[in-house]
N, C-alpha and C positions, 0 to 999 in steps of 0.2 A: 454397812449405814444399819440402819431400822427403815421400814417402809413410812413413820411419819417422816423423816429426813427428805425420802424419796419424792414424797407430797409436798413436803415444804420448795425443796429446789425445783418441781414443775409449777409450784405457784409463783415464786420469784422470777423464773423465765419469764412472765407476764411484761417485768420490764427491764425486760434483755433482747439481744439478737439469737437468744439460745433457743433451739427445737427440738424437741422431742417427741418419736413416734412410740407406736407398738408392736410388737413381735408376739403372735399367737398361736398357741399352738392347741393342741387338742386339749387338754384341761381347761382353757379358758372357757371350752363350750360344753363340759360337763352339766353345769346345773342348768343347762338348757336343754338338758335332755338327750343329746349326744353322748353317744360311750366312745369311751375313747381305746387306744390302739391294745391296752391292756385286757380291756375287755372283752374286744372284739378277736381278738389272736387265739385267746383261750375258748371260747366260742366255736371258733374253727378249727381249731387242735381237735376235740372232742369230738367236732366232724369227720376229722380226721382218721381219727381211730377207727369212727363207727362205721367208716367204708373202708376201711383198711388199704387205706391211703398209704400207711406207712407201719412197720411193724415194729414191738416190743424193742428191740435190738436196734433199732434207727439211730445214730449219732446224733442226726440233725434233731430227730424229735427230744428226744431227751434235753440238747440243750437248748430248745427254743420253750421247751415249759420250764426250764427255770428264768429266761428271761425270755418273757411271751414280747413286751411291750418293744424290746430292741430288734427282735426278727420279725416285726410286723411285717415287713416285705413280702421274706422269706415264707412266711406261712400262709398269706394272700397268693402265693401263686402256684404254692402248694396244693390249696383248699379250692381253691376255683384253678385249675390249670388245665381243664375237661373245656372250659368254659370262663374265660376271663369278664365277658359282658355280665353273666349273673350275680360276680363278687361286685360289679360298678354297679349294678341295679339293686345290691341288699343295701348298697352305702344311701344310694339315692330315696329310699324308702325312709331311713333315717331320717334322715336333712328334711325330709317334704313333710313330716308329720310334726316338726318342734318348730321353736317360736323362740327367739331372745330372752336370753336371761335377763332379770334385771341391770344385768352389770353391762350389759352391750345397751343398754338404751341411757345407762351413762354417759359409758362409754363414748356413742352418739351425740352426747351432747356437747363433748368437748369437742371432738371431731368438726361438730360444725359448729361451736360458737368460738374458739381460740386457736389460732397459727399453728398447734399440733394438731396436723391431718394427714400421718401417713400409717397407714397399718402395712406389715409384713403377715401374713401367715399362713402356715403349711396344712393350713383346713381347706376342704373342699366347700365347706359350709358358707350358708348365707346371712349368718346371724347378723354380722357388721350393717350389711346393709339393709338389710332387713329395718333394723333397728332406727336406721336413717329413715327409711321411705318412711315408719310409722311415726315420726317424729313432726316430720312436712311443716315444719316452723322457720325456712328460712328457703329462700332459692338456690342458695349455695349449698344445702344439704346434700344434693343428689351425686352422689359417689362418681369417682371413674374407676372403676374395677377392670383390672388388669387377671381375668381368667385364664391365660393360657402363653406359653411363650412369645409364641408371633405377638403379643402387643406387648413385647417388653420397652419397644423402642417409645412406649407414650407416657414412660412414666419419668415425672417429674413434678418436684413440689416446691419449687424454686417458683415464693410466692405464689403458692396454689391459693385459690379461692375456693376450694372444693377438695372435700375429703378424698383422696388415693387408697384402693386396696388392693395390692398386690401377693397374686394366692402362688405361691412359688411352687406349690402341688398342682397346681390348674382349680379352676372351677369344678365342683362333680357332675356337669353335665358337658366339660368341655375336654373329655380324654386325663379324665383323673391320676395322677402318678402314685401306685400304690405299692407296685412293686420295686423290689431292691434295684434291679436293674434300671429301671425309672430314675429313683432318689439318691443313687451312686456317685453322682456327678450334677450340678446346676449348671446349666446351658450357659453358653456365653452372651448369648444375648439378655439373661436377666444381669449378669454381673457386669459388663459393661454399662448396661442402664441403672444398677443399683451401687455400685459404687460413689458416682456423685452426691447420691444418696445420702449415703450412710456417713459420709465425709462431712456433714451438716447436720445430720439428726442422728441424735440420741435415743440407743433402741430401749426401751423398757421390755422383758422379755419377759411373760407371762404363761404358764401351761406347757410348756416345754419341753420336751425330755430330751433333746439333741441327739436324735440317735441315726440322725439322717448323714452320712457323708459328705453329699454333696456341699448341706450349705452350711455344716461346719469346719469341710476346709477351703468354704468361699470367706468364712467369719475369719479363721484362722489366719488367712494369707493377706487378706483387707486390711494391712497394717495402720493404712490414714484413718480407719472409721473411727469415731467420736466414742465414747464408752460406755461400754453397756452394764446395764442396770436388770441382774439375772434374779430376776423372782423363784421364788419355790416354798413349800411347808416347813422343811425341814433342811439345811444345808449339809446336813451329814449322811444325808441320802445321795446327794448328787454324783451325779456319773465321772465315770475317770474323765468321757469324753468332753464334757462339761468344763471339769476342772483348768485340762488343758490348754482347753480354749483362752480361757480367762487369765488377763494379764494384769499387773498390778493399779493399771486405768480404771481395770472393772470394778464391779463395786457384786455384791450377793447379797437377797435384799431377801430375809423371811417376810413372807404375809400368810393371807388367811382363807387363802381363797380368793378367784377375781372379783366375784360379785361386791365381796368386802372390799376388798382395796379398792377397787374403783365408785363405792358407794364413799369411802374416805377424799378420795380424790376429787370426786365431781363435789361434794360439799366444803373444802380449801379453796374450789376455782369460783365458788359460790354463785352457783347455776342456782334456779328458782326449780323448787320440786316436780320432778312429773308427775307424780300421783299429789292430788289436793286431799292434806290428812284428814278434812272433815267433811269433804262432800266430792266422791268418785267421780261424780258425775261435770266437775267444772276442773277434774284435770285435764292437761295438755291434749295427750292420748285422744279423752275423748270429746273434748272440741273438736278438735282437728278431724276427727271423724263426720261428728254434724255439719262441721261445714262442707268438709268435701260433698256429703250429701243431698244439701241445702243447693250445693255451686250447682248440683246434675239435674235437683228437682226446678231449679231456676231456667235450665237449660230446656227441660220438656215442658214447662210451662211456655217459653217464649217459642219454642215449636208449634208448639196448639195454636198461637196467635197469628202460627201462616197460612198461606191460601192450601191447606190441604186437605185429601180427599176423607170423604166419610168415616172409610173404613180405616185410615190411619189414625183419624178423631178417636175412634172404638178402641185402637188399641193401646192408644195414649192414655185414656181417660181412668183406669185401674192405675195407673203410675202416677195421678197425682189426687192432692186433696182431693176430698170430695165439695168442697164449699167453692173449687176451683169452676167449676161449670156455670156458674156465675158469674164470677168475673169476665171467661171468658164470651157468655153473653153478652157481659153490658160491655166489654169492648168493641164489641160487633157492631151493636146499636146507635144508630147515627139519630135515631129522636131523641132526643135530652130528657125529655120525661118519662119516655118508656126506660130509658137507661138507670135509672133513679129509682124508677120502680122497680126494675130488677134489682139493685142493690137490699132494699129492703125486703123485698121477698126470700131473698140468701138472708138476709142479717135472720128473717123469721126460724128459718129453718136452720142459721150456723149460726147463733147470738155469741155465741166465746168464741170464735174466727177472732183472732188477732189483726188477718191479713187482709180480712173482708172490713173489718171495721175502718182500718187505715188506708182501702182505696179508694171506700166512700168518703172519707174526709178528705184523701185528697181533690175528690172529685166535684166535692160540695164547694173547694175551698177555691178551685182554680175554676171548673167550671158554669157553677151557679151561685159565688161570690157568698153561701150562706156560712160567714164566717163562725157564729154561735154554735149551728149545729154539728159544721167543720169540728170545731175545739170538742166538742163531748165525743165525735167518735174517736177524734187524734186520743181524747184521754180512758177512754172506754178501750182502745188498744194498748195501751201501757200498763191501766190497770190489769188488763191478763196477762199478757208478756211486758214485765217489766222491763226485762231484760235480751229485747228483741232490738237490733241493731236498727234494721229501718224504721221501724216506729220510734225512736229517739231521732232520728236522723228527721223524719218527715216532719215531726212537732216541736224540733226544734230550726225547721226551716217555715214554720205556720209561727213560729213566736217572732221568729227577726223578720219576716215579711211585713204581717198582717196586724200584732199587736205592738210590733217594736221594744219589743220585751228582752233586753238584748242580752242580760247577764243570764236570766232563766235558758234562753237558745243555747245559747257555749254551753253551759254546763251537760244538756240534753247531746250538742254534739259531740261532747269531750267523751260523753260516757256512749255513745253509738260508736266511736270510735277506737275505747277501748274494746268494746264487744267484740267487733269489724275492722281491724286496722288496716283491712286491704282489702277493704269496699270501694273501689272507685268513687262511687258519686257520691259518698260519705265528704270524703279526702275534696274532691272536686268543693261541693258546699259547702264546706267549712273554709275552705278558702278562697272563696266566696265571698264568706263572714267576714271573714277575718281584713281582706282588699275592701269591702266598701263600708262596713261596718268601726272595726277595729282600726283601721287605715296603718295596719301592721303587714307591709308591704313585701319583707322579705319574708315573712311566714307562709305569705299567701303563697308565694310564688313554691316554696319548699313543697307542700299541699298540692298546688297545681301540678308539680312535676310525677310527687309521684299517682296522682290521678292520671295521670299521660301514659306512666311505666305500665300502671297498672291495666289500663284499657286507652291503647294509643288511637284507637278508630270512635273515642265516643267522642260524638260533637259537642254536646253540650260543654267540656272542659275545653277542648282543641281553640273554641269562642269564644270563654271568657282567656 
């Protein structure tokens, strides 16, 4: 089979009950900067020889030098036989310093947006889950990570709404299995939990050399499993262990590497680009990071409004926007004329603050009923930050309630929701618009429900 045929098969599965899973070996993480077994083993062999851990006539040494990847477990045991924990710490250093390659981001999109949610891996690293967390684009993206044999009973992918990652050699922080003794057998717990999964999921194997006798033996004896698609760079170099495992129902697929395969698969599944080709700042990764930062900043703002002590406020101030001090003063001022003066003073000092213009506009609209002045500041806020969701949402509310310009209002509501689809207030306000103005009760209910899902304790939405 060609990799194009495999990719087409995964795409075709969208309209059927067929599900695919991914079995990732060390080769999948090479482009993330994590060394493979061969590279690690060769380095450890040099150290063994330098430390006189073996002599030139050592039969094992000669065998290991011929196939260092195959004898990773034995080499690890010899290199760190005086202190196994030192070996684990070395591996932790490699994993801690690296981040997922682009291929893992593509994989994360597939795990998040499709029914193909299963990852089986011999890797200790956290590349798959790191990629999922970086997307942050769906509530269901948070994975179930089976990082130890003791968690095997929790493995299940039937109707799973979240990705499942099973680490057959454990997580790098949970007694990772490195020695031949560790990997000679696969635990009974893993076998019992994985068999039902493999009976329903077609495995796509990428970057795995097949040197673990425990895993290979289990795959060989599980005759009820679905077909395996074994991906490799050069099928002529497949080991005898792999060739003896694969049956007539299985397929060997040559690919150009993990990242390139995931690129093509992701494209075939028609997922949105992860990186905006024209403006990297518009990319989903950047937007998600900004969204999170804004969320925490809003929490700091709310904290500053509470009845807190002066020393606490002093600690908060350096973490808040400089203009916020004026907003805080205005919030606490009960005299409306004095509050108006505070806003005006703030805007003299910070004339380019979109938020301060927007907050002053709300004050003018709701409290002073000075609608012409309010509109001036709404428009100024949008001029400063046309892609500010709150500015668009607040102006939409103004257009709806005050000017009755409903088409313009809806335009700004839709833009605000496109910018921040998970903003509870904007969803609630748009629901009100759909209910009161458009009389579209079904759509209104959908937005009300979404608003309540996002903020169940929102009094305004519950009331509406």
